ROPATOR-94203 format. One record per atom (N, C-alpha, C): residue number from 1; residue in three letters; atom name; x, y, z. Coordinates in nm, 4 decimals. Layout:
BEGIN
- NUM;ALA;CA;X;Y;Z $
...
This chain:
BEGIN
- 1;MET;N;0.0798;-0.0947;0.0034 $
- 1;MET;CA;0.0067;-0.0361;0.0057 $
- 1;MET;C;0.1108;0.1501;-0.0356 $
- 2;ALA;N;0.1632;0.1015;0.1113 $
- 2;ALA;CA;0.2292;0.2232;0.1002 $
- 2;ALA;C;0.3825;0.2695;0.0114 $
- 3;TRP;N;0.4456;0.1906;-0.0582 $
- 3;TRP;CA;0.4784;0.2074;-0.1445 $
- 3;TRP;C;0.4432;0.2266;-0.2843 $
- 4;GLU;N;0.3207;0.1466;-0.2653 $
- 4;GLU;CA;0.1971;0.1829;-0.4291 $
- 4;GLU;C;0.1429;0.3201;-0.4503 $
- 5;LEU;N;0.1334;0.3725;-0.3621 $
- 5;LEU;CA;0.1440;0.5102;-0.3365 $
- 5;LEU;C;0.2419;0.6264;-0.3838 $
- 6;LEU;N;0.4469;0.5695;-0.3090 $
- 6;LEU;CA;0.4766;0.6912;-0.3112 $
- 6;LEU;C;0.5351;0.6393;-0.4272 $
- 7;PHE;N;0.4782;0.4574;-0.5486 $
- 7;PHE;CA;0.5274;0.5539;-0.7206 $
- 7;PHE;C;0.4250;0.6368;-0.7716 $
- 8;THR;N;0.2643;0.5508;-0.7211 $
- 8;THR;CA;0.1912;0.6379;-0.8416 $
- 8;THR;C;0.1081;0.7186;-0.8515 $
- 9;SER;N;0.1287;0.8066;-0.6576 $
- 9;SER;CA;0.1286;0.9181;-0.6323 $
- 9;SER;C;0.1594;1.0659;-0.6991 $
- 10;ASP;N;0.0866;1.1515;-0.6987 $
- 10;ASP;CA;0.1541;1.2966;-0.7935 $
- 10;ASP;C;0.2705;1.3113;-0.6213 $
- 11;ILE;N;0.1617;1.2854;-0.5332 $
- 11;ILE;CA;0.2451;1.3785;-0.3482 $
- 11;ILE;C;0.3603;1.2316;-0.3169 $
- 12;GLY;N;0.3599;1.1266;-0.4119 $
- 12;GLY;CA;0.5022;1.0547;-0.3197 $
- 12;GLY;C;0.5588;1.0346;-0.4862 $
- 13;LEU;N;0.5472;1.0479;-0.6131 $
- 13;LEU;CA;0.6965;1.0813;-0.6810 $
- 13;LEU;C;0.7495;1.1752;-0.6462 $
- 14;MET;N;0.6741;1.3398;-0.5516 $
- 14;MET;CA;0.7620;1.4570;-0.5105 $
- 14;MET;C;0.8313;1.3927;-0.4260 $
- 15;SER;N;0.7355;1.2950;-0.3070 $
- 15;SER;CA;0.7837;1.3405;-0.2324 $
- 15;SER;C;0.9931;1.2387;-0.2586 $
- 16;LEU;N;0.9018;1.1394;-0.3520 $
- 16;LEU;CA;1.0938;1.0361;-0.3828 $
- 16;LEU;C;1.2008;1.1470;-0.4630 $
- 17;VAL;N;1.1395;1.2550;-0.5549 $
- 17;VAL;CA;1.1837;1.3389;-0.5848 $
- 17;VAL;C;1.3323;1.3695;-0.4761 $
- 18;VAL;N;1.2842;1.4696;-0.3940 $
- 18;VAL;CA;1.3003;1.5246;-0.2567 $
- 18;VAL;C;1.4129;1.4053;-0.1851 $
- 19;ILE;N;1.3910;1.2991;-0.1621 $
- 19;ILE;CA;1.3875;1.2276;-0.0914 $
- 19;ILE;C;1.5442;1.1658;-0.1604 $
- 20;VAL;N;1.5337;1.1103;-0.2879 $
- 20;VAL;CA;1.6891;1.1319;-0.4102 $
- 20;VAL;C;1.7781;1.2328;-0.3830 $
- 21;GLY;N;1.7295;1.3351;-0.3980 $
- 21;GLY;CA;1.8220;1.5301;-0.4323 $
- 21;GLY;C;1.8700;1.5208;-0.3230 $
- 22;VAL;N;1.7714;1.4779;-0.1640 $
- 22;VAL;CA;1.8617;1.5059;-0.0372 $
- 22;VAL;C;1.9859;1.3856;0.0038 $
- 23;VAL;N;1.9797;1.2766;-0.0517 $
- 23;VAL;CA;2.0617;1.1769;-0.0483 $
- 23;VAL;C;2.2029;1.2158;-0.1281 $
- 24;VAL;N;2.1943;1.2199;-0.2934 $
- 24;VAL;CA;2.2918;1.2704;-0.3655 $
- 24;VAL;C;2.3163;1.3969;-0.2993 $
- 25;ILE;N;2.2864;1.5235;-0.2671 $
- 25;ILE;CA;2.3248;1.6029;-0.2352 $
- 25;ILE;C;2.4332;1.6085;-0.1167 $
- 26;GLY;N;2.3937;1.4749;-0.0489 $
- 26;GLY;CA;2.4488;1.4432;0.0903 $
- 26;GLY;C;2.5239;1.3980;0.0673 $
- 27;ALA;N;2.5208;1.3295;-0.0433 $
- 27;ALA;CA;2.7082;1.2397;-0.0638 $
- 27;ALA;C;2.7874;1.3101;-0.1490 $
- 28;VAL;N;2.7685;1.4049;-0.2022 $
- 28;VAL;CA;2.7874;1.5314;-0.3051 $
- 28;VAL;C;2.9255;1.6256;-0.2277 $
- 29;MET;N;2.7923;1.6832;-0.0962 $
- 29;MET;CA;2.8817;1.7551;-0.0010 $
- 29;MET;C;2.9993;1.7017;0.1120 $
- 30;GLY;N;2.9880;1.5479;0.1161 $
- 30;GLY;CA;3.0451;1.4754;0.1751 $
- 30;GLY;C;3.1705;1.4455;0.0723 $
- 31;LYS;N;3.1288;1.4214;-0.0464 $
- 31;LYS;CA;3.2965;1.4004;-0.0626 $
- 31;LYS;C;3.3339;1.5781;-0.0496 $
- 32;MET;N;3.2988;1.6744;-0.1511 $
- 32;MET;CA;3.3646;1.7959;-0.0858 $
- 32;MET;C;3.4201;1.8054;-0.0012 $
- 33;TYR;N;3.3960;1.7645;0.1113 $
- 33;TYR;CA;3.3694;1.8158;0.2476 $
- 33;TYR;C;3.5687;1.7346;0.2829 $
- 34;SER;N;3.5221;1.6178;0.2256 $
- 34;SER;CA;3.6465;1.5282;0.2535 $
- 34;SER;C;3.7182;1.5743;0.1436 $
- 35;ASN;N;3.7537;1.5692;0.0260 $
- 35;ASN;CA;3.8292;1.5734;-0.0367 $
- 35;ASN;C;3.9217;1.8166;0.0437 $
- 36;LYS;N;3.8291;1.8404;0.0790 $
- 36;LYS;CA;3.9118;1.9517;0.1442 $
- 36;LYS;C;3.9671;1.9662;0.2951 $
- 37;MET;N;3.9679;1.8144;0.3676 $
- 37;MET;CA;4.0074;1.8017;0.4843 $
- 37;MET;C;4.1569;1.7720;0.4269 $
- 38;ASP;N;4.1320;1.7208;0.3155 $
- 38;ASP;CA;4.2439;1.6058;0.2736 $
- 38;ASP;C;4.3519;1.6525;0.1951 $
- 39;GLU;N;4.2592;1.8087;0.1187 $
- 39;GLU;CA;4.3995;1.9115;0.1035 $
- 39;GLU;C;4.4531;1.9984;0.2316 $
- 40;GLU;N;4.3536;2.0179;0.2841 $
- 40;GLU;CA;4.4493;2.0852;0.3869 $
- 40;GLU;C;4.4966;2.0216;0.5199 $
- 41;SER;N;4.4643;1.8988;0.5374 $
- 41;SER;CA;4.6376;1.8214;0.5661 $
- 41;SER;C;4.6945;1.8082;0.5411 $
- 42;GLY;N;4.7531;1.8023;0.3932 $
- 42;GLY;CA;4.8049;1.7508;0.3270 $
- 42;GLY;C;5.0014;1.8925;0.3439 $
- 43;GLN;N;4.9123;2.0163;0.3618 $
- 43;GLN;CA;4.9992;2.1466;0.3309 $
- 43;GLN;C;5.0792;2.1054;0.4947 $
- 44;ARG;N;5.0029;2.1031;0.5868 $
- 44;ARG;CA;5.0835;2.0992;0.7129 $
- 44;ARG;C;5.2310;1.9973;0.8116 $
């Protein structure tokens, strides 16, 4: 029931897009922060 509502209704699809977007943004920001920390630790 819940999965069906998530993938078939307009509200469910918008929620799914927001969830995926937040996960992608979090992964990108985590990678950027990790690279920045590695870059700064290499300078010292």
